N, C-alpha and C positions, 0 to 999 in steps of 0.2 A: 383462504375465503376473498373476495371479491373476484369470484372467476365468472361473473355473467352466465351462471347456471340456470336461470331462471326457474320458473314453474317445472320446468321437463327436469331439471336434477333436481329439486326439490322432491318431485317424485319418484324418482330412481334411489335417492336419500332416505325417503318413507319406507322402502319397500327393504332397503335392506336392513333398514334400524329393527323392522317388525320380527326378525330373523335372527338379526346377529347379537351373539352372546359375550363378546369380547368389549367393544368400542365404550368407551368411559367419556372421551372427550369428543365435540363435534364443533368447528367453529365453521358458521353458513355466511357471516360475514358480509353485508353490501353484495348480495346476491340476487337481486332483484327478484325474492320470489313471491312477494305477493302476499294477497290475503289467501288467493286460492293453494298456493304452497305452503301456509302456514296450516292450513289445512290439513294437509296431507302429513304434514309433519307429526300433528297433533293428533292423527289416527294411528301414527307409530308410537308414539308417547305413553299412549294408554296402553300397550301391551308392552313395553320395549321395557326390560328388570334392568339392565346392566348400565346403561349410559349415567352418569354424574355429572357433566356439565354440557351445557349447549348454547352457543353465542349465535344469535337470528339477529342481530343489533343493524342497522342502517337497511332495512329490506321491504321497507313500508308495506306493515302487514295490514296496519289501521285497525280502526275499531272489531271488522269482520273477522279479520287472522287474530286480534288477541281474545275475543273470545273465543275462539275453538282454542288456541293454546290454552284459555284460562280451564275450559272443559275437562282437556287432560289433563290438566294438574290437579283436578278433585280427584284423580283415582291413579295418580304415578307416586309413589311413594320411595322412590328412586332420587332423582336430580334433588341437588343439595345448588348448584348455579345457573341460574339464568341470565343470560343480556338480551334486553328490547329496546336498547338504548337507539335512540333516532329513529323509531317506527311511528311519529304522528299515530300513539295511542289514545292522548290525550287523560283524562282521569283514570282509564279503566283497567290501569294495573292494580290498583286495589286487591283486585282478587287472590294475587297470589302472596298474599300477607295473612291471610285470614286464618286459616287452617291447615295449612300446607304442612305436613310431617317433617319432611327433611328438607325444605329449602332453607339455606343458608346464608347464600348473597343473589342480591336479584337490581341489576342496573336499569333505571329508568331514565338516564339522562336525556336531555334533550328530548321530549315527548310532548311539549305544552301543558304539562302541567299548572294547574293556575290556582288559584286558594281552594274552590272549590272543591277540585280533587286531593289538593291536600287535605284536606277534612277527615275524607275517606280513607286516606292512609296512615292520619292519626289514629282514628276508631281503631284501624288494622292491627297498627302497632302497640296498639294500648293490650290489645292480648294473644299474641302473637309470642311465642313462648321459643321460637329454632333461629328465627332469623339472625345473624351477625353482622352483614352488612347491607346498607341500600346507598346506593346513587342518587342522587336526585340533584346533579349539576343540572346547570346549562335548562330550567325551566322556568317558570313563572309565579314562583311561590311567594316572594312579599312577604311582607310582614305579619300579614294576617295568617297566611299559611305557615310562616314560623313560628306564632303562637301557639297555633293547632298542633303543631306538632313539637313542639317544647312539652306542652301538656301531653303529649304521647311518654315524651320522655323520661316524664317524672316518677312515671309507674311501672315503665318496660326494663324487666330485668335481665336480659340479653346481647341486645344489641350493641356492639363494640364498634361499630364506624358509620357513622352517618356521611353524606357530603351534600351540602349547599353551594357550593359554588356557584357563580353567577346567576343568580334568582333574586336579584334587585332587592335583598334585604338592608335594612335601614338602620339606623339605631336602636327602635323600637323593637322591631325584631330580634336586634341581640341583647337586647335586656331582657325577653321570653325566654329566651335560650340560656341564658346567663341564670337566670333565676332555674331554672332547670339541672342543669349544671354544678347548681350549689346541693343537690340532693342526687340525683345521680350516680350512684356508684358502682355504673360496670361499662360505661362509655370512655373507649380509650383513644378514637377516633374524631375528630370533628373539623370539616374543611366549610370555612366561609372565606375561602378567597373571592375576589371580584365581586365584591356584595360595595356597601356604600355604607358601611358601618361606622367610619370615623372616629373621633375622639372621642365622642359620646358613649359611642356602642364599645370601644376597646376597654372605656374605661369599666361598662357593665361586667365586661368579661373578665376584667379582671378581681371584680371583687371574688365571682365566683372562684376561679382559680387560687385564690386564697387558701378555699376552704375542701376544692373538688383533690380528690387523692388516686384519684381512678385513670384521668386523662395520662395518655401520652404524646399526642400529636395534636397539633392545632395549626390549621393551616390559615392567616389572616391577611396575604400578599392580594395585594393592590384594594384597598380599601378606604384609602382617602386617610389615611393615621398618621398624624403630626408628632412634632416633641411631646403634646399633653398629652395624645395618649401613649407614647411611648415611656413616658415619664412613670405612668398609673399601674403598665404592666412591669416596669421595671420593681415597682413595690410592690406589686403579688409575687414577684420573681422570689425577691428579700424572703418572703414569708418561707420558700422554702418549697419545692415541687419535685416530680419526679418527669414531666413531658419529654420525651424523647427526640420530638420532631415538632418544633412549633416553628415553622414557615410563618413565626410569631412568638415562640413563648417555650420554652422548657428543652430538654436535651438536643432538641434539634429546632434551634431559632430561626424562624425566617420572614423578615419582613419586607420583603422584595417589594418594589415600585409602592412605596408610601412617602410619605416626606419627613423624615427624621433624617437629624442635621446628625455630624460627625461627637460634635461633645454628649448632647444624649445617646448616642449609639454607646460610647463609652461607659455611662452610667449603667446600661443593661447588662454590656457584658460585666462589669464590676460588681452587680448585683445576681449574677448568675453564675460565680466560679465554682460551685459547688454540682450542679447539675447540668449545665450545659456542654454538648459533645458538636455541635455543629451550628454553624450560627449564617445565617447569609441577609445582608443585605444590600443586595445590589436594586439597583436602579433607585435610590435616594437622593439625597443631596450630602453628600460624604463629601468636603474638600480634602486640601492636602493637610491641612491643620488635625483634621478632623480624623483622617485617613492614621495620622500618626498616633493621636490618643488612641485608638484602637488597638494599634500595634502595641502600646506601653500598658492596655489594661488585660491583653492579651499574653502580654508574657508573666503574669500573674494566675491565669487560666492553664493550669495543663493538662487540661481534657477539652479543650472545642477546638472543632476546627473551624476554618475560617473564611467566606467570599464573600470580594466586593467586588461591583463593575464598576 
């Protein structure tokens, strides 16, 4: 990837894909293939029956290119992963979620998908029975989009991982997602890093985590969560859970770049003794005294790994 193959290179790859019967993975990231190159790749995907994964991210394929890819995926039943990140496609990536029979992972990060696009994605997710992972990080989803997608999560019974990082989601959006997590029994990973859910949003998520039994990874780094939010998360964890990575909750606990002091961090660890395997509190406000308290708490936790910067 990133070989500047351009449209000419895309044409050559496309011709090869039409006859190749062994290639399973193709990475064309950052090759400036544009809409024309995407059209040629799309033509090949209509006939290729062996490729499983393709990375077309950072190629500026735009709306015209995504339309061609969409047409190809209507007849291609073999792809399981497609990466379309950073392609200026706006809301037009929703086609891939509707009826594609094999696509399990789709990456739509950094594509200027706004609340309107989120509505289309939500409608598609309600009926999709194949997709396991969708990456929507670094878009413009905001609270309204989070509300629409939360409604889809209440009924979707297949999705395992969803990434909302860097989407300007605030407390209201966190509350809508928390409501969905109370009833969703399939989602294992949710990424909300680099939003602004604050203590109120953290409290809403804490209530959901008391009842949710499927989540294994929750990412809440850089969310303006302070001691109050940490306290509510700690109370939720005391209720028992199975999270493996919670860059802010469960077996892997990560609350980096928030505003949690040492005494509250100690309380978090004390209430996670039975489940947490990794704790990351980098970039908080932990003093020397707080660090000593953390160390003391960890002495009673025989499973936790520990990171603090």
